[in-house]
C-alpha positions in Angstrom: 107.5 34.5 47.9 105.6 33.7 45.1 102.2 32.9 46.3 101.9 29.7 44.1 104.7 28.2 46.3 103.2 29.6 50.2 100.1 28.2 49.7 101.4 24.9 49.7 102.3 25.4 53.1 100.7 26.5 56.2 100.3 30.4 56.9 102.1 30.4 59.9 105.0 29.0 58.0 104.8 32.5 55.7 107.4 34.1 57.5 109.6 31.3 57.5 109.4 30.8 54.0 110.0 34.5 53.0 113.2 34.4 54.9 114.2 31.6 52.8 113.2 33.6 49.8 115.7 36.1 50.8 118.6 33.7 51.5 117.9 32.3 48.1 117.9 35.7 46.2 120.9 36.5 48.3 122.8 33.4 47.1 121.7 34.8 43.2 122.6 38.3 43.5 125.8 38.2 45.5 127.2 34.8 44.3 128.4 33.4 47.8 126.9 31.0 50.3 124.6 32.0 52.9 124.6 30.0 56.2 121.1 29.9 58.6 120.8 29.8 62.2 119.7 26.1 63.5 116.6 24.7 61.9 114.2 22.4 63.2 113.2 19.5 61.1 109.9 21.1 59.7 112.3 23.8 58.3 114.8 21.8 57.1 112.3 20.0 54.7 110.9 23.5 53.7 113.9 24.9 52.9 115.1 21.7 50.8 111.3 22.0 49.1 112.3 25.8 48.1 115.8 25.4 47.4 115.2 22.3 44.8 112.5 24.7 43.1 114.5 27.6 43.0 117.4 25.2 41.8 120.2 26.4 44.2 122.1 23.9 46.2 121.6 23.6 49.9 123.4 21.3 52.6 122.7 20.7 56.3 124.9 20.3 59.2 124.0 19.4 62.9 127.3 18.1 64.3 126.2 14.3 63.9 124.8 11.9 61.4 121.2 12.0 63.0 121.0 15.6 64.0 117.6 16.8 64.6 118.4 20.2 64.3 121.0 21.5 61.5 122.5 24.6 60.2 121.6 25.3 56.3 124.1 26.5 53.9 122.9 27.6 50.5 125.3 27.9 48.1 126.3 28.6 44.2 127.6 26.0 41.9 131.4 26.9 42.1 131.3 26.8 45.7 132.2 23.3 47.7 131.0 23.2 51.0 133.3 22.0 53.9 132.9 21.2 57.5 134.3 24.4 58.7 131.7 26.3 56.8 129.0 25.4 59.2 130.7 27.1 62.0 130.0 24.6 64.5 131.3 24.1 68.0 130.6 21.2 70.7 130.3 22.2 74.4 130.4 19.5 77.4 128.6 20.0 80.3 130.7 18.9 83.1 128.9 18.6 86.5 129.3 16.3 89.6 128.4 13.0 87.7 128.2 10.7 90.8 126.0 13.2 93.1 123.5 14.9 90.7 120.8 14.0 87.4 120.6 16.2 84.5 117.5 16.2 82.0 117.2 17.6 78.6 114.6 20.4 79.6 116.9 21.5 82.4 119.7 22.2 80.3 117.9 23.8 77.5 116.0 26.2 79.8 119.2 27.1 81.2 121.0 27.9 78.1 117.6 29.8 77.1 117.9 31.7 80.6 121.1 33.2 79.3 119.4 35.0 77.0 119.8 33.2 73.7 117.2 31.9 71.2 116.4 28.6 70.4 118.0 28.7 67.0 121.5 29.4 68.0 121.3 26.0 69.6 121.7 22.4 68.1 121.1 19.1 69.2 121.5 18.7 73.3 123.2 15.2 73.7 123.4 12.4 76.1 124.6 8.5 76.4 123.0 8.5 79.6 125.6 10.1 81.8 127.8 12.6 79.7 125.9 15.5 78.2 126.8 17.9 75.2 125.5 20.8 73.4 125.9 21.7 69.6 126.3 25.5 69.2 127.4 28.2 66.7 131.0 29.0 66.7 130.0 32.8 67.4 128.1 32.0 70.5 130.3 29.2 72.3 132.3 31.7 74.4 129.4 33.5 75.5 127.7 30.3 76.6 130.9 29.2 78.8 130.8 32.6 80.3 127.5 32.6 81.2 126.9 29.2 82.6 127.8 28.2 86.2 124.5 26.0 87.4 122.1 23.5 85.4 119.1 24.2 87.9 120.6 23.8 91.2 123.4 21.9 90.3 126.7 23.4 89.9 127.9 23.1 86.3 130.0 24.3 83.5 130.4 24.4 79.7 133.4 23.2 78.3 134.7 23.7 74.8 135.1 19.9 73.0 136.2 18.6 70.0 133.6 16.9 67.8 136.1 13.4 67.7 134.8 13.6 71.3 131.4 13.3 70.5 129.4 10.9 72.3 127.3 8.2 70.6 123.5 9.5 71.7 120.6 7.7 72.8 118.0 7.4 70.0 114.9 5.8 71.6 112.5 7.1 69.0 110.0 4.2 68.2 108.6 4.1 64.6 104.8 3.2 64.2 102.2 3.4 61.5 98.8 4.5 62.2 95.6 5.5 60.1 93.9 8.8 61.2 90.9 10.7 60.5 92.9 14.0 60.2 96.2 15.6 60.8 94.7 17.1 63.8 97.3 18.3 66.6 94.9 16.3 69.1 94.4 13.4 66.8 98.2 12.8 66.8 99.1 13.3 70.1 96.3 11.0 71.1 97.4 8.5 68.6 101.2 8.7 69.6 101.0 8.5 73.2 97.7 6.1 73.5 95.5 8.8 74.9 91.8 9.6 74.3 91.0 12.7 72.2 89.5 14.5 75.1 92.7 14.0 77.0 94.8 15.2 74.5 93.0 18.4 73.7 93.0 19.1 77.6 96.5 19.0 77.6 97.3 21.3 74.5 94.6 23.8 75.9 96.5 23.5 79.2 99.5 25.2 77.3 101.7 21.2 77.8 102.1 20.7 74.1 104.6 22.7 71.8 105.0 22.2 67.8 108.5 23.1 66.5 109.0 24.2 70.1 106.5 27.0 69.6 103.5 27.3 71.5 99.9 26.5 70.4 97.0 25.8 72.6 94.9 25.0 69.0 93.5 21.3 69.3 92.6 21.5 65.7 95.8 22.7 64.5 97.0 20.8 61.4 100.3 18.7 61.2 102.4 18.4 58.6 105.4 16.3 57.6 108.5 16.6 59.6 106.7 18.8 62.3 107.8 17.6 66.2 105.2 17.7 68.8 106.6 17.8 72.3 104.3 16.9 75.0 105.2 17.5 78.7 105.2 14.7 80.8 105.0 12.4 78.0 107.7 12.9 75.3 107.5 13.7 71.8 106.2 12.5 68.3 107.0 13.4 65.1 104.9 13.0 61.9 107.7 11.5 59.4 105.3 10.3 56.4 101.9 10.9 54.8 101.2 8.1 52.5 97.8 8.8 51.1 94.6 7.2 52.0 92.8 3.9 52.6 89.5 2.9 50.7 87.8 4.4 54.0 89.1 7.7 53.6 91.7 7.2 56.5 95.1 8.9 56.5 98.1 6.4 56.6 100.8 8.1 58.3 104.2 7.0 59.7 104.9 8.7 63.7 108.3 8.3 65.3 107.5 8.4 69.0 110.1 9.4 71.7 108.8 8.4 75.4 109.9 10.4 78.7 
């Protein structure tokens, strides 16, 4: 990818930017659509930016209107995407509802323990009782055959239609803040009302993930659409960076999902 483009993103995002460059080139060379695995919000932001610069069309789908994890479809001008082109499937988690309680982390851990990568899975949804998982069409049968327990709870995955999709709980709370920097420890501390010292301890103890990837660097610089997961606290997403105040503080909008 052009160096003039990569300089606008973080060095650790270079491999993903190169992958997008290859997908965009594939659309141009082969004049056909290219479908990706699931992308996190930061990756969706980058893909949208680069597709716009390359004048290539792109759409995203994740199975429901407010999906966090979404597949990207890059396509040439002649192509008109349909829902089927995104090759999404829905699985229901069947378990003894009256006698057991499941958690997002248990379900995700079980699915990753079945030997698949995070990018194969879309959102894990719940309405407080029913649990559903969005995945790729090609992986549905494999997952159905692999899972017979979630943690210690006997459970299985059953194919479901998207017309059975539950209305997921959405408890993200938006809040505005002014920050001295976009450092990871600063945003963790602000999002969960912790001291910078406590936030730094959590990061260095490997209790924090950025876009589902490990990081133990308190000074890691965040950017728009990054999602930070903090074990035992919840998640915080950087939704907007809106310039600076007269005192050179950075205006931001955060979305916080508390555990």
